[in-house]
C-alpha positions, 0 to 999 in steps of 0.5 A: 521412546514411545510415539507419544512420547515423540509426538509430545516432545516435538509439539514442546519444541514446536512451542518453544520456537513460536514463543521465541518467534513471537518475543524477537517479533515484538522486540522488532515492532516495540523498538525505539519507542514504539511500544509504549507510544502505540506504534507497535500495536498498530504495527501488530494489528497490520500484520493481522491484517495482512495475514487475513488478507493473505488468506482469503486470496489462498482461498478465492485464488484460481490457477487460470493465468497458468492453465489458459491459453496466453490470449484467453490469460490476456482477457482474464487479466485485463478483466481482473485490473479492471474489477480491482477499481471497483473498490476505489469508487467507494473508497475516495468518495465515501470511505474517506469522509467518513473516517475524517468524520469518525476521527474521534472513534478511529478504534472503533472505526478500525475495529469495525473493518476488522469485525465486518471482514470476519463476518463476510469471510464466515459467509464467504465459507459457506458460499465457497462450500456450496458453490453459491456466487450471489453471496460469494462475489457481493462478500469478496467484494465487501471484504476488498473494500473495507481491506481499502478502509483499514489500510487508509485508517492505519495510515491516518493514525500513525502520526498520532502514535509515533514515538519521538526521534523516529521518522514517519518513513520509518514507521511506516516501512516497519508496518509495511516489513511486517505486513509482507512478513505475515502474509508470506508465512500464512499464504503458504499455511492457508495453501497447505490447509486447502489441499489437507480439507478445503477452502472453506476452512481457510476462510473461517480461520481468516475469521478468527484472525480478524476477530482477533484483529478487532479485540486488538484494535480496541486496546489501541491506546485512547490517543489514537483518536482525536478528542471529540472537542478538537474534532467538532471545532474542526468541522465548525471551522469547515463549515464557517469556510464553507459559508465564507466562500459563499459570502464572500467573507473571510472565514477561519482556517478549519483545514490544514491547507487554507481551509476552504471545505473539505473537498476543495481542501483536497483539491489543495493540498499543497505542491509537495503532496501534489508533487509526491503524488506525480512521481509515485504515479509515474513508479506506480504505472511502471510497476504495472507495466513491467509486471505484466508486460514481461510476465506475457513476454516470458510466457510467449519467449524463451531467452535460454534453452534450458529455461522453461516459460514457467521457470522463467515467470517464476524467476520474475515473481521471486525478482519482483517479490525480492524488490518489494522486500529491498524497497521496505528494508531501505526505507526503514534505514532512511532519514527523517526528512528524506522523503521527497529525495526518495522519491525522485532518487528512485524515480532517476534509478528507474529511469536509468535502469530501464535504459540499460536494460533496453539496450542489453535485454535479455532474462537477467535484464528483466529480472533486474528491471523487475527488481527496480520496479518493484523497489520503486513502488515500494520506496514511493509508497513510503515516501508518498504516505510519510509526505502526507502524514507529515503535511496534511492535517488530521481533519482530511487525513483520511480522505486525502489516503482515499484519494491517493489510493485511488490514484494510484491504483488507477495508474497501476491499472493503466501501466497494466493494460499498456503492458498488456497491449504492448506485449501483443504489437511490441514482443521486443523488449528493446523497443518495449523498454526504451519506450519506458525508459523515454517515458520516465526521463520526461516524467523526471524532467517535467517534475524535477524542472519546477522544483527551484521555482516552488521553493522560491515561491514557498520561502516567499509565503514564510516570509509573508507569514514572518516565519524564517526560511531554510536559508535564514535559519541555515546561515 
């Protein structure tokens, strides 16, 4: 057989495998009625988004953490943590409200984030080749802001494409899992392309992905958009309530909570959402602390002679990645009405794990607690997103997601900075994890104790409104 024949046969085999993988992925994303409702198309769009983000990360990634001295690496990582907060300075006060006002044109908004990132990637490709930081840094910042805007839009849209019989946690888990898989596949491909060519070609490939995503966003079903008449009516209700607040006269509710205007409604999302945000904040802070404290601890301290610091660090990264995947997989299996139980159960499991690993600290304990920390972050995010999607009205859902994303990025950064500081002053993992376990236990007791009181308050509110209580419906 000639070389051309063998090459052609290999190409046909690759195409056949690719088609089988694509058909299997389509069956998975469109299962349970997701294809007809539009959820499957939204999940596939999220996969494109994650793949594009992975290519950007690969193109711009450095190896400073591995090549610098430990003390220099700490300073670089601390600076990186602070820089990651910069996009959220725009997401919460600006992007969220803008997306709420565009809820009658969400497909255009989502397509716009994709199109703009494609153009920015094309500009970054030229900046990388010409070593132009003046163009590269603003473009990278803009791409990061737009990535957060896409995430907020996707979360806000999900309830509108949810098929009957499928829970919100399951739908969010499917989207997260496909995003992780797409990024995991695309990242090594991008790294290989960098090795063969340069980072500019990887950014051009990201441009193509985002352009395809922009077209796919416009092909989402029309019910993704809130009808314009409903959006105008809701906006009028908000305006009347703001006027009623100023005059002291009652107005007609325009929001999900008490109709007191956009920003006041965000501050009054209700006890269920507030509770979920606090529990998730504890889990996010734990994840930020663990990943950085353990990373620097493993770089400076060998637990077993046969393990080098870099090998131990690789095991840590693998444990954290496996925990995130496991959390997403478990989220796809939970029942529809379980998000609050997920949050508190995950916080309890993280507390117990931290306490046990503090007593038996070593390399295995470090890997176990990293796995549980990443699992808790993943499950906590799924539970919180489902609660916001269920409890918050369509007219302020994007703003609420923008606020929750900002708050939880902030606590992740705070947790990471605490981990950096703890790696300097407390190189003993027993002490550090004991402190973490105590903080988690305090958070769990503080958040769980008032729940009985809040349930009683909600029952009284339902009774006042003439709605049957849970006890009445189950009697």
